[in-house]
C-alpha positions in Angstrom: -8.0 -1.7 2.8 -8.4 0.2 -0.5 -8.1 3.9 -1.0 -9.3 5.5 -4.3 -8.4 9.0 -5.5 -8.0 10.4 -2.0 -11.8 10.4 -1.9 -13.2 6.9 -1.2 -12.1 4.1 1.0 -13.1 0.6 2.1 -11.6 -1.2 5.1 -12.5 -4.7 6.2 -12.1 -8.4 5.8 -14.5 -9.3 3.0 -13.1 -10.9 -0.2 -14.6 -10.4 -3.6 -16.4 -13.8 -3.4 -20.1 -14.7 -3.0 -19.2 -16.6 0.2 -17.7 -13.5 1.8 -20.8 -11.4 1.0 -23.5 -14.0 1.8 -22.2 -16.9 4.0 -19.3 -15.8 6.1 -19.3 -13.2 8.8 -17.0 -10.8 6.9 -17.5 -7.1 6.9 -16.2 -4.0 5.2 -16.9 -0.3 5.9 -16.8 1.9 2.9 -17.1 5.7 2.8 -16.7 8.8 0.7 -14.9 11.4 2.9 -11.9 13.0 1.1 -10.4 14.5 4.3 -10.4 11.1 6.1 -9.2 9.2 3.0 -6.3 11.7 2.5 -5.4 11.3 6.2 -5.3 7.5 5.9 -3.2 7.7 2.7 -0.7 10.1 4.3 -0.5 8.0 7.5 0.1 4.8 5.5 2.8 6.3 3.3 4.5 7.9 6.3 4.6 4.4 7.9 5.9 2.7 4.7 8.1 5.4 3.3 9.2 7.3 6.4 8.2 10.5 4.6 5.3 12.9 5.2 3.3 13.2 1.9 0.5 15.2 3.3 1.3 18.3 1.2 1.8 16.2 -2.0 -0.9 15.6 -4.6 -1.8 12.0 -4.9 0.0 11.4 -8.1 3.3 12.9 -6.7 2.9 10.8 -3.5 2.4 7.6 -5.6 5.4 8.4 -7.8 7.5 8.9 -4.6 6.2 5.5 -3.4 7.2 3.8 -6.6 10.6 5.4 -6.7 11.4 4.5 -3.1 10.1 0.9 -3.7 12.4 0.5 -6.7 15.4 1.9 -4.8 14.7 -0.4 -1.8 14.5 -3.4 -4.2 18.1 -2.6 -5.3 19.2 -2.0 -1.7 17.6 -5.2 -0.6 19.3 -7.1 -3.4 22.6 -5.6 -2.3 21.8 -6.4 1.4 21.9 -2.7 2.3 19.5 -1.0 4.7 16.1 0.0 3.3 14.7 3.5 3.5 11.2 2.8 4.8 9.3 -0.5 4.5 8.3 -0.6 0.8 10.2 -2.4 -1.9 9.2 -3.3 -5.4 8.7 -7.0 -6.2 10.0 -8.5 -9.4 7.0 -10.4 -10.6 9.1 -12.9 -12.6 11.0 -13.8 -9.5 8.4 -13.3 -6.7 8.1 -17.0 -5.7 11.9 -17.4 -5.8 12.5 -14.3 -3.6 10.0 -15.7 -1.1 11.6 -19.1 -1.1 15.2 -17.8 -0.7 14.3 -15.3 2.0 
């Protein structure tokens, strides 16, 4: 799934490869419908943050997501409970974090 600017979305299984578009039975549905895309964004963020962002502008909602993800990374490192499901990955340690659980 990809949501862009609370206006356009695509949902499906296709990869950005020639094979996905021409050989496999992969499919995406893409649409321009700001009300629906906004609703999808707020539902996803509610699920991952535990916070209703429906009244926030997109940029404010994304700042909240980034802030919560950074706080959850620190909480996870300290083995404390997370607030929601999102946490920021440290790109330089990503493989190590996965290997150590």
